[in-house]
Backbone as XML, in Angstrom:
<?xml version="1.0"?>
<chain id="A" units="angstrom">
  <residue number="1" name="MET">
    <atom name="N" x="24.549" y="60.329" z="-3.356"/>
    <atom name="CA" x="23.314" y="60.033" z="-4.265"/>
    <atom name="C" x="21.809" y="60.330" z="-3.320"/>
  </residue>
  <residue number="2" name="LYS">
    <atom name="N" x="21.073" y="60.774" z="-3.617"/>
    <atom name="CA" x="19.732" y="61.223" z="-3.304"/>
    <atom name="C" x="18.654" y="60.095" z="-3.624"/>
  </residue>
  <residue number="3" name="ASN">
    <atom name="N" x="17.677" y="60.353" z="-3.027"/>
    <atom name="CA" x="16.317" y="59.741" z="-3.276"/>
    <atom name="C" x="15.433" y="60.787" z="-3.950"/>
  </residue>
  <residue number="4" name="TYR">
    <atom name="N" x="15.111" y="60.378" z="-5.112"/>
    <atom name="CA" x="14.020" y="61.544" z="-5.671"/>
    <atom name="C" x="13.012" y="60.226" z="-6.391"/>
  </residue>
  <residue number="5" name="GLU">
    <atom name="N" x="11.744" y="61.333" z="-6.535"/>
    <atom name="CA" x="10.614" y="60.863" z="-7.243"/>
    <atom name="C" x="10.306" y="62.060" z="-8.245"/>
  </residue>
  <residue number="6" name="ILE">
    <atom name="N" x="10.535" y="61.205" z="-9.512"/>
    <atom name="CA" x="9.795" y="62.022" z="-10.676"/>
    <atom name="C" x="8.847" y="61.713" z="-11.434"/>
  </residue>
  <residue number="7" name="MET">
    <atom name="N" x="8.161" y="62.847" z="-11.475"/>
    <atom name="CA" x="7.005" y="62.249" z="-12.523"/>
    <atom name="C" x="7.097" y="63.364" z="-13.480"/>
  </residue>
  <residue number="8" name="PHE">
    <atom name="N" x="6.320" y="62.826" z="-14.650"/>
    <atom name="CA" x="6.259" y="63.490" z="-16.011"/>
    <atom name="C" x="5.274" y="63.299" z="-16.664"/>
  </residue>
  <residue number="9" name="ILE">
    <atom name="N" x="4.436" y="64.141" z="-17.483"/>
    <atom name="CA" x="3.358" y="63.718" z="-18.353"/>
    <atom name="C" x="3.462" y="64.077" z="-19.650"/>
  </residue>
  <residue number="10" name="VAL">
    <atom name="N" x="3.259" y="63.016" z="-20.582"/>
    <atom name="CA" x="3.623" y="62.907" z="-22.043"/>
    <atom name="C" x="2.696" y="63.205" z="-23.118"/>
  </residue>
  <residue number="11" name="LYS">
    <atom name="N" x="2.203" y="64.008" z="-23.982"/>
    <atom name="CA" x="1.459" y="64.297" z="-24.589"/>
    <atom name="C" x="0.474" y="63.141" z="-25.322"/>
  </residue>
  <residue number="12" name="THR">
    <atom name="N" x="-0.527" y="62.959" z="-25.374"/>
    <atom name="CA" x="-1.240" y="61.914" z="-25.955"/>
    <atom name="C" x="-1.472" y="62.165" z="-27.526"/>
  </residue>
  <residue number="13" name="THR">
    <atom name="N" x="-1.287" y="63.211" z="-27.813"/>
    <atom name="CA" x="-1.396" y="63.731" z="-29.591"/>
    <atom name="C" x="-0.443" y="62.960" z="-30.416"/>
  </residue>
  <residue number="14" name="ILE">
    <atom name="N" x="0.450" y="62.366" z="-29.868"/>
    <atom name="CA" x="1.663" y="61.926" z="-30.553"/>
    <atom name="C" x="1.189" y="60.627" z="-30.536"/>
  </residue>
  <residue number="15" name="GLY">
    <atom name="N" x="1.865" y="59.895" z="-31.493"/>
    <atom name="CA" x="1.604" y="58.203" z="-31.366"/>
    <atom name="C" x="2.139" y="57.450" z="-30.304"/>
  </residue>
  <residue number="16" name="GLU">
    <atom name="N" x="1.666" y="56.259" z="-30.013"/>
    <atom name="CA" x="2.122" y="55.488" z="-28.990"/>
    <atom name="C" x="3.252" y="55.125" z="-29.034"/>
  </residue>
  <residue number="17" name="ASP">
    <atom name="N" x="4.170" y="54.738" z="-30.071"/>
    <atom name="CA" x="5.469" y="54.598" z="-30.400"/>
    <atom name="C" x="6.426" y="55.800" z="-30.084"/>
  </residue>
  <residue number="18" name="GLU">
    <atom name="N" x="5.970" y="56.827" z="-30.039"/>
    <atom name="CA" x="6.609" y="58.220" z="-29.770"/>
    <atom name="C" x="6.563" y="58.114" z="-28.265"/>
  </residue>
  <residue number="19" name="VAL">
    <atom name="N" x="5.244" y="57.974" z="-27.378"/>
    <atom name="CA" x="5.087" y="58.203" z="-26.206"/>
    <atom name="C" x="6.119" y="56.858" z="-25.531"/>
  </residue>
  <residue number="20" name="LYS">
    <atom name="N" x="6.421" y="55.642" z="-25.987"/>
    <atom name="CA" x="7.091" y="54.876" z="-25.553"/>
    <atom name="C" x="8.705" y="55.442" z="-25.646"/>
  </residue>
  <residue number="21" name="ALA">
    <atom name="N" x="8.917" y="55.863" z="-26.582"/>
    <atom name="CA" x="10.386" y="56.422" z="-27.088"/>
    <atom name="C" x="10.625" y="57.431" z="-26.172"/>
  </residue>
  <residue number="22" name="THR">
    <atom name="N" x="9.892" y="58.250" z="-25.658"/>
    <atom name="CA" x="10.018" y="59.565" z="-24.989"/>
    <atom name="C" x="10.378" y="59.231" z="-23.413"/>
  </residue>
  <residue number="23" name="SER">
    <atom name="N" x="9.378" y="58.039" z="-22.864"/>
    <atom name="CA" x="9.646" y="57.778" z="-21.686"/>
    <atom name="C" x="11.051" y="56.845" z="-21.574"/>
  </residue>
  <residue number="24" name="LYS">
    <atom name="N" x="11.525" y="56.109" z="-22.560"/>
    <atom name="CA" x="12.689" y="55.476" z="-22.473"/>
    <atom name="C" x="13.868" y="56.286" z="-22.581"/>
  </residue>
  <residue number="25" name="LYS">
    <atom name="N" x="13.536" y="57.484" z="-23.608"/>
    <atom name="CA" x="14.484" y="58.409" z="-23.373"/>
    <atom name="C" x="14.809" y="59.189" z="-22.065"/>
  </residue>
  <residue number="26" name="PHE">
    <atom name="N" x="13.835" y="59.434" z="-21.428"/>
    <atom name="CA" x="14.146" y="59.849" z="-19.883"/>
    <atom name="C" x="14.571" y="59.455" z="-18.952"/>
  </residue>
  <residue number="27" name="ARG">
    <atom name="N" x="14.163" y="57.869" z="-19.292"/>
    <atom name="CA" x="14.935" y="56.828" z="-17.963"/>
    <atom name="C" x="16.222" y="56.729" z="-18.523"/>
  </residue>
  <residue number="28" name="ASP">
    <atom name="N" x="16.801" y="56.657" z="-19.689"/>
    <atom name="CA" x="18.300" y="56.614" z="-20.009"/>
    <atom name="C" x="18.918" y="57.969" z="-19.781"/>
  </residue>
  <residue number="29" name="ILE">
    <atom name="N" x="18.204" y="58.901" z="-19.864"/>
    <atom name="CA" x="18.882" y="60.007" z="-19.104"/>
    <atom name="C" x="19.339" y="59.704" z="-17.698"/>
  </residue>
  <residue number="30" name="LEU">
    <atom name="N" x="18.585" y="59.211" z="-16.958"/>
    <atom name="CA" x="19.000" y="59.038" z="-15.731"/>
    <atom name="C" x="19.960" y="58.008" z="-15.450"/>
  </residue>
  <residue number="31" name="THR">
    <atom name="N" x="19.767" y="56.898" z="-16.052"/>
    <atom name="CA" x="20.856" y="55.523" z="-16.039"/>
    <atom name="C" x="22.068" y="55.922" z="-16.910"/>
  </residue>
  <residue number="32" name="ASN">
    <atom name="N" x="22.133" y="56.367" z="-17.711"/>
    <atom name="CA" x="23.595" y="56.880" z="-18.439"/>
    <atom name="C" x="24.236" y="57.658" z="-17.798"/>
  </residue>
  <residue number="33" name="ASP">
    <atom name="N" x="23.764" y="58.238" z="-16.758"/>
    <atom name="CA" x="24.657" y="59.288" z="-15.836"/>
    <atom name="C" x="24.706" y="58.852" z="-14.529"/>
  </residue>
  <residue number="34" name="GLY">
    <atom name="N" x="24.445" y="57.481" z="-14.304"/>
    <atom name="CA" x="24.814" y="56.613" z="-13.008"/>
    <atom name="C" x="23.975" y="56.620" z="-12.096"/>
  </residue>
  <residue number="35" name="ALA">
    <atom name="N" x="22.802" y="57.100" z="-12.268"/>
    <atom name="CA" x="21.259" y="56.778" z="-11.515"/>
    <atom name="C" x="20.966" y="55.713" z="-11.475"/>
  </residue>
  <residue number="36" name="LYS">
    <atom name="N" x="20.250" y="55.113" z="-10.500"/>
    <atom name="CA" x="19.872" y="54.055" z="-9.877"/>
    <atom name="C" x="18.328" y="53.655" z="-9.914"/>
  </residue>
  <residue number="37" name="ILE">
    <atom name="N" x="17.507" y="53.330" z="-10.905"/>
    <atom name="CA" x="16.184" y="53.273" z="-10.858"/>
    <atom name="C" x="15.485" y="52.167" z="-9.830"/>
  </residue>
  <residue number="38" name="VAL">
    <atom name="N" x="14.766" y="52.825" z="-9.034"/>
    <atom name="CA" x="14.330" y="52.027" z="-8.082"/>
    <atom name="C" x="13.137" y="51.469" z="-8.385"/>
  </residue>
  <residue number="39" name="ASP">
    <atom name="N" x="12.103" y="52.168" z="-9.025"/>
    <atom name="CA" x="10.945" y="51.666" z="-9.320"/>
    <atom name="C" x="10.334" y="52.797" z="-10.719"/>
  </residue>
  <residue number="40" name="PHE">
    <atom name="N" x="9.869" y="52.178" z="-11.586"/>
    <atom name="CA" x="9.279" y="52.986" z="-12.647"/>
    <atom name="C" x="7.743" y="52.491" z="-12.999"/>
  </residue>
  <residue number="41" name="ASN">
    <atom name="N" x="6.907" y="53.267" z="-13.074"/>
    <atom name="CA" x="5.435" y="53.176" z="-12.769"/>
    <atom name="C" x="4.761" y="54.095" z="-13.940"/>
  </residue>
  <residue number="42" name="GLU">
    <atom name="N" x="4.449" y="53.382" z="-15.200"/>
    <atom name="CA" x="3.605" y="54.014" z="-16.388"/>
    <atom name="C" x="2.233" y="53.651" z="-15.805"/>
  </residue>
  <residue number="43" name="MET">
    <atom name="N" x="1.485" y="54.802" z="-15.273"/>
    <atom name="CA" x="0.359" y="55.153" z="-14.976"/>
    <atom name="C" x="-0.708" y="55.197" z="-15.916"/>
  </residue>
  <residue number="44" name="GLY">
    <atom name="N" x="-0.097" y="55.446" z="-17.306"/>
    <atom name="CA" x="-1.175" y="55.422" z="-18.301"/>
    <atom name="C" x="-1.828" y="56.628" z="-18.313"/>
  </residue>
  <residue number="45" name="GLN">
    <atom name="N" x="-2.849" y="56.608" z="-19.445"/>
    <atom name="CA" x="-3.522" y="58.394" z="-20.004"/>
    <atom name="C" x="-4.549" y="58.042" z="-18.793"/>
  </residue>
  <residue number="46" name="ARG">
    <atom name="N" x="-4.600" y="59.682" z="-18.539"/>
    <atom name="CA" x="-5.195" y="60.007" z="-17.668"/>
    <atom name="C" x="-5.669" y="61.454" z="-17.985"/>
  </residue>
  <residue number="47" name="GLU">
    <atom name="N" x="-7.147" y="62.099" z="-17.596"/>
    <atom name="CA" x="-7.308" y="63.313" z="-17.721"/>
    <atom name="C" x="-6.726" y="64.428" z="-16.800"/>
  </residue>
  <residue number="48" name="LEU">
    <atom name="N" x="-6.212" y="65.114" z="-17.590"/>
    <atom name="CA" x="-5.790" y="66.635" z="-16.737"/>
    <atom name="C" x="-6.864" y="67.120" z="-16.068"/>
  </residue>
  <residue number="49" name="ALA">
    <atom name="N" x="-6.052" y="67.848" z="-15.100"/>
    <atom name="CA" x="-7.151" y="68.741" z="-13.935"/>
    <atom name="C" x="-7.565" y="69.955" z="-14.997"/>
  </residue>
  <residue number="50" name="TYR">
    <atom name="N" x="-6.529" y="70.459" z="-15.665"/>
    <atom name="CA" x="-6.903" y="71.326" z="-16.578"/>
    <atom name="C" x="-6.317" y="71.458" z="-17.985"/>
  </residue>
  <residue number="51" name="GLU">
    <atom name="N" x="-6.688" y="72.138" z="-18.920"/>
    <atom name="CA" x="-5.700" y="71.969" z="-19.897"/>
    <atom name="C" x="-4.297" y="72.498" z="-19.944"/>
  </residue>
  <residue number="52" name="ILE">
    <atom name="N" x="-3.515" y="71.793" z="-20.652"/>
    <atom name="CA" x="-1.891" y="72.596" z="-20.682"/>
    <atom name="C" x="-1.643" y="72.228" z="-22.296"/>
  </residue>
  <residue number="53" name="LYS">
    <atom name="N" x="-1.243" y="73.358" z="-22.656"/>
    <atom name="CA" x="-0.953" y="73.451" z="-24.112"/>
    <atom name="C" x="-2.026" y="72.505" z="-25.038"/>
  </residue>
  <residue number="54" name="ASP">
    <atom name="N" x="-3.059" y="73.081" z="-25.203"/>
    <atom name="CA" x="-4.246" y="72.492" z="-25.707"/>
    <atom name="C" x="-4.613" y="70.827" z="-25.779"/>
  </residue>
  <residue number="55" name="CYS">
    <atom name="N" x="-3.893" y="70.471" z="-24.709"/>
    <atom name="CA" x="-4.161" y="68.640" z="-24.253"/>
    <atom name="C" x="-4.981" y="68.856" z="-23.130"/>
  </residue>
  <residue number="56" name="LYS">
    <atom name="N" x="-6.105" y="67.873" z="-23.113"/>
    <atom name="CA" x="-7.138" y="67.258" z="-21.918"/>
    <atom name="C" x="-6.553" y="66.095" z="-21.662"/>
  </residue>
  <residue number="57" name="THR">
    <atom name="N" x="-5.689" y="65.387" z="-21.969"/>
    <atom name="CA" x="-5.458" y="63.982" z="-21.350"/>
    <atom name="C" x="-3.736" y="63.920" z="-21.534"/>
  </residue>
  <residue number="58" name="GLY">
    <atom name="N" x="-2.976" y="63.236" z="-20.614"/>
    <atom name="CA" x="-1.491" y="62.893" z="-20.861"/>
    <atom name="C" x="-1.168" y="61.365" z="-20.156"/>
  </residue>
  <residue number="59" name="PHE">
    <atom name="N" x="-0.285" y="61.068" z="-20.861"/>
    <atom name="CA" x="0.391" y="59.755" z="-20.348"/>
    <atom name="C" x="1.498" y="59.992" z="-18.858"/>
  </residue>
  <residue number="60" name="TYR">
    <atom name="N" x="0.912" y="59.402" z="-17.924"/>
    <atom name="CA" x="1.778" y="59.877" z="-16.532"/>
    <atom name="C" x="2.913" y="58.749" z="-16.520"/>
  </residue>
  <residue number="61" name="PHE">
    <atom name="N" x="3.907" y="59.321" z="-15.885"/>
    <atom name="CA" x="4.955" y="58.277" z="-15.734"/>
    <atom name="C" x="5.565" y="58.686" z="-14.106"/>
  </residue>
  <residue number="62" name="VAL">
    <atom name="N" x="5.925" y="57.694" z="-13.500"/>
    <atom name="CA" x="6.498" y="58.116" z="-12.325"/>
    <atom name="C" x="7.826" y="57.139" z="-12.031"/>
  </residue>
  <residue number="63" name="ILE">
    <atom name="N" x="9.062" y="57.909" z="-11.887"/>
    <atom name="CA" x="10.380" y="57.196" z="-11.500"/>
    <atom name="C" x="10.722" y="57.545" z="-10.042"/>
  </residue>
  <residue number="64" name="THR">
    <atom name="N" x="10.887" y="56.450" z="-9.755"/>
    <atom name="CA" x="11.688" y="56.456" z="-7.937"/>
    <atom name="C" x="12.976" y="55.982" z="-8.231"/>
  </residue>
  <residue number="65" name="CYS">
    <atom name="N" x="13.959" y="56.990" z="-7.991"/>
    <atom name="CA" x="15.531" y="56.646" z="-8.179"/>
    <atom name="C" x="16.166" y="57.303" z="-7.135"/>
  </residue>
  <residue number="66" name="GLU">
    <atom name="N" x="17.538" y="56.825" z="-7.494"/>
    <atom name="CA" x="18.675" y="57.236" z="-6.683"/>
    <atom name="C" x="19.588" y="58.116" z="-7.609"/>
  </residue>
  <residue number="67" name="ALA">
    <atom name="N" x="19.855" y="59.407" z="-7.476"/>
    <atom name="CA" x="20.654" y="59.848" z="-8.283"/>
    <atom name="C" x="21.173" y="61.264" z="-7.573"/>
  </residue>
  <residue number="68" name="SER">
    <atom name="N" x="22.397" y="61.628" z="-8.656"/>
    <atom name="CA" x="22.988" y="62.862" z="-7.972"/>
    <atom name="C" x="22.369" y="64.237" z="-8.612"/>
  </residue>
  <residue number="69" name="ASP">
    <atom name="N" x="22.693" y="65.119" z="-7.759"/>
    <atom name="CA" x="22.056" y="66.784" z="-8.157"/>
    <atom name="C" x="22.277" y="66.785" z="-9.474"/>
  </residue>
  <residue number="70" name="LYS">
    <atom name="N" x="23.484" y="66.444" z="-10.240"/>
    <atom name="CA" x="23.647" y="66.958" z="-11.714"/>
    <atom name="C" x="23.045" y="66.075" z="-12.309"/>
  </residue>
  <residue number="71" name="THR">
    <atom name="N" x="22.554" y="65.153" z="-12.401"/>
    <atom name="CA" x="21.938" y="64.276" z="-13.170"/>
    <atom name="C" x="20.744" y="64.705" z="-13.140"/>
  </residue>
  <residue number="72" name="VAL">
    <atom name="N" x="19.929" y="64.991" z="-11.942"/>
    <atom name="CA" x="18.702" y="65.503" z="-11.834"/>
    <atom name="C" x="18.342" y="66.799" z="-12.645"/>
  </residue>
  <residue number="73" name="LYS">
    <atom name="N" x="19.173" y="67.431" z="-12.247"/>
    <atom name="CA" x="19.362" y="68.868" z="-13.022"/>
    <atom name="C" x="19.512" y="68.863" z="-14.573"/>
  </residue>
  <residue number="74" name="GLU">
    <atom name="N" x="20.418" y="67.865" z="-14.948"/>
    <atom name="CA" x="20.114" y="67.576" z="-16.428"/>
    <atom name="C" x="18.758" y="66.888" z="-16.713"/>
  </residue>
  <residue number="75" name="PHE">
    <atom name="N" x="17.961" y="66.231" z="-16.264"/>
    <atom name="CA" x="16.629" y="65.470" z="-16.310"/>
    <atom name="C" x="15.705" y="66.950" z="-16.596"/>
  </residue>
  <residue number="76" name="ASP">
    <atom name="N" x="15.994" y="67.566" z="-15.281"/>
    <atom name="CA" x="14.979" y="68.740" z="-15.435"/>
    <atom name="C" x="15.106" y="69.847" z="-16.691"/>
  </residue>
  <residue number="77" name="ARG">
    <atom name="N" x="16.300" y="69.888" z="-16.817"/>
    <atom name="CA" x="16.401" y="71.205" z="-18.221"/>
    <atom name="C" x="16.048" y="70.336" z="-19.412"/>
  </residue>
  <residue number="78" name="LEU">
    <atom name="N" x="16.229" y="68.968" z="-19.675"/>
    <atom name="CA" x="15.841" y="68.492" z="-20.964"/>
    <atom name="C" x="14.521" y="67.972" z="-20.585"/>
  </residue>
  <residue number="79" name="ALA">
    <atom name="N" x="13.732" y="67.940" z="-19.590"/>
    <atom name="CA" x="12.232" y="67.643" z="-19.695"/>
    <atom name="C" x="11.326" y="69.247" z="-19.887"/>
  </residue>
  <residue number="80" name="ALA">
    <atom name="N" x="12.157" y="70.296" z="-19.379"/>
    <atom name="CA" x="11.758" y="71.393" z="-19.993"/>
    <atom name="C" x="11.551" y="71.741" z="-21.149"/>
  </residue>
  <residue number="81" name="ILE">
    <atom name="N" x="12.669" y="71.783" z="-22.176"/>
    <atom name="CA" x="12.869" y="71.912" z="-23.497"/>
    <atom name="C" x="12.014" y="70.841" z="-24.271"/>
  </residue>
  <residue number="82" name="ASP">
    <atom name="N" x="11.678" y="69.722" z="-23.563"/>
    <atom name="CA" x="11.139" y="68.653" z="-24.766"/>
    <atom name="C" x="9.845" y="68.811" z="-25.026"/>
  </residue>
  <residue number="83" name="SER">
    <atom name="N" x="9.362" y="68.812" z="-26.200"/>
    <atom name="CA" x="8.072" y="69.299" z="-26.562"/>
    <atom name="C" x="6.932" y="68.458" z="-26.542"/>
  </residue>
  <residue number="84" name="ASN">
    <atom name="N" x="7.617" y="67.160" z="-26.326"/>
    <atom name="CA" x="6.627" y="65.698" z="-26.110"/>
    <atom name="C" x="6.217" y="65.865" z="-24.662"/>
  </residue>
  <residue number="85" name="VAL">
    <atom name="N" x="6.885" y="66.640" z="-23.465"/>
    <atom name="CA" x="6.348" y="66.387" z="-22.198"/>
    <atom name="C" x="5.618" y="68.008" z="-21.925"/>
  </residue>
  <residue number="86" name="LEU">
    <atom name="N" x="4.426" y="67.445" z="-21.481"/>
    <atom name="CA" x="3.330" y="68.893" z="-20.881"/>
    <atom name="C" x="3.980" y="69.263" z="-19.686"/>
  </residue>
  <residue number="87" name="ARG">
    <atom name="N" x="4.339" y="68.307" z="-18.543"/>
    <atom name="CA" x="4.592" y="68.726" z="-17.187"/>
    <atom name="C" x="5.577" y="67.687" z="-16.669"/>
  </residue>
  <residue number="88" name="HIS">
    <atom name="N" x="6.544" y="68.141" z="-15.860"/>
    <atom name="CA" x="7.163" y="67.225" z="-15.254"/>
    <atom name="C" x="7.312" y="67.757" z="-13.455"/>
  </residue>
  <residue number="89" name="LEU">
    <atom name="N" x="7.570" y="67.101" z="-12.819"/>
    <atom name="CA" x="7.833" y="67.333" z="-11.359"/>
    <atom name="C" x="8.891" y="66.455" z="-10.645"/>
  </residue>
  <residue number="90" name="ILE">
    <atom name="N" x="9.755" y="67.119" z="-10.004"/>
    <atom name="CA" x="11.044" y="66.403" z="-9.108"/>
    <atom name="C" x="11.097" y="66.677" z="-7.793"/>
  </residue>
  <residue number="91" name="ILE">
    <atom name="N" x="11.110" y="65.428" z="-7.066"/>
    <atom name="CA" x="10.713" y="65.573" z="-5.630"/>
    <atom name="C" x="11.924" y="65.168" z="-4.803"/>
  </residue>
  <residue number="92" name="ASN">
    <atom name="N" x="12.436" y="65.827" z="-3.792"/>
    <atom name="CA" x="13.820" y="65.251" z="-3.103"/>
    <atom name="C" x="13.292" y="64.505" z="-1.815"/>
  </residue>
  <residue number="93" name="LYS">
    <atom name="N" x="13.178" y="63.301" z="-2.043"/>
    <atom name="CA" x="12.122" y="62.344" z="-1.002"/>
    <atom name="C" x="13.118" y="62.583" z="0.527"/>
  </residue>
  <residue number="94" name="GLU">
    <atom name="N" x="14.151" y="63.122" z="0.480"/>
    <atom name="CA" x="14.881" y="62.895" z="1.746"/>
    <atom name="C" x="14.770" y="64.317" z="2.401"/>
  </residue>
  <residue number="95" name="LYS">
    <atom name="N" x="14.029" y="65.218" z="1.940"/>
    <atom name="CA" x="13.522" y="66.374" z="2.681"/>
    <atom name="C" x="12.301" y="66.399" z="3.134"/>
  </residue>
</chain>
C-alpha cells in the first residue's frame, strides 16, 4: 500500500445530488478495493483557470489515501471515462 493524493473536478452543470453521487462513487471505488481513505476534502465550487469541456467552474474534491497500484489504476481508468469528471490527478506522495 502506498500513499496517494487524488484530486478530481466534477462538472457544475449537473445537479447537486448527482455531484454528491459522483463523489461517493469514486470514494467507493477506492474503499471497495481495499484502500484506506485518510482524508476526504470537499473544496466546493471553484472557477477553473481555463475552460474545460465548455465549463468555467467545477466542484473540487481531494482524497488522501493508502491504496494499492491496482486500485489506483482502476480509479484512473474510471475517472477518465466518467462524463461528469472534468479532470483528475493522482499523485504518489512517496516519490
